[in-house]
Phi, psi and omega in degrees: 000142178281147179298151179253142177301143186244348181219168177305317181295323181294322175290325179291317179296319179298311185292317183294315184292322176298319178298316179302322177289312187287336178276355179088005173300312166269124189261159175304128176091352174286139176276137174244118172265150177307315183297317181298317178294324177297315180294325183286320188267338187068030179236146183302172193286322183297309182299325181294318182301314179295320178299319181294324177299315179299314179298328176289322176300327181278343175106358184285326182231162172225154180294130182272137180300330180274004182108152181078200184227152179247136174293128182281154168258153180247127173275166177297327181291325177300317184288321171310314182296316180293323178290322182287330178289318180301309181302322175297319181286319180292331179292322178291324180298311180285340171291316180297313185302309186294318179298336175286340188050065179302151175280175181300322186294324186284333181273344187300328172295324182283332173296318177297324180285319174299326175293321178295325178290323177301313182292323178292314178301316178301319179294316180295321179297329186278329189270135180294319173235086183301144179296147181298328182303325182294322181287328177295317178295326180295310181310310186298314184280330180288321176298320184289324177305309179293327173300312188289328179289323179289320179300326177290337172302327182056048178229097178309317184299313180300313184297317178293319180300319179296316181303317178298311183290319181286357173281351180275146178311130173074003183271338183284162182298333185260008189299335184246004185304307181296330176292322177305330182300336191251007186248156186287332183261026182305311180297324179297315180290322180291319182302307177306315177303314184283332166298323178290324175305308184294324181292319178299320178298318185290319178300320178293317181299324182272002181069026176274081192293315183294319175297314180304313186296319178292326178293319182293322177295317177294327176299316180293334184283352171298333181293330185286326176292325179289324177303315174306317177296321179297316177308322188280349181227098177311316185298317173297316176304320182294335181277347181275131180309119179099356182301327182285351183270347191261128182240149179274172177302318179296323172298321174301316186291322182295319181289327176294313178302314181295321177300309189296321181289327178293320180291324182291316181298315181298318182294322176297317176298312178302316181303320185290332179278340182284121189290147177267102184289345182273354182275137186255000000 
């Protein structure tokens, strides 16, 4: 189990360092030393050290052989896996919730959230150029919906597992919402997502655990469609938090080829510099 932050300074250091990584200030492959982080954040060394350790557990950095930490790269396969895992965990959450058969009073907050989402999505559908405020409202209510379905499961273990997964780039339910505001098919994706929100609520209310789980898994996969859209437009990819951390398989192959070529050149140079003691 990863260590938990114990003080305000430790939480502050964790949030600030994570934001610096997600915003691209620290780039993939860059080394972060404790002293550099202390100087940048203006926070003492012990909270910074714990924050870096937490980021290692979250998968954002790895320990450097020479000391300090290295900012990790994420492949598209990593992102696909994190989206799929979130869908699986949320699927379990809504199945648990449905099997509990919550009463009307317990379901009322979720019904109110879905109704609020209906209003926001309807507004976005009607406006040719929806106001940015509408998408901000969608982010708020969409996040609330996903929190509420997990709370209905009444499983602290599931909640902790989802928190860990959602800390990764692109894995959270709202990872692509602001990007959607700039895409041509934004209304179609939001309409599909809202139909799924209502269906998940209905399945929980009817005690249909299997149906609720299947719907939640399918709902999470909308993020993969958004990821494909972002991949096709580099300027959009860079706007998504953590976009700079993601590399394609081709990028990884190119990096490996360049590294292998560099190692081969270094080995050739070393052989040329090594004296031949058998020459007379």
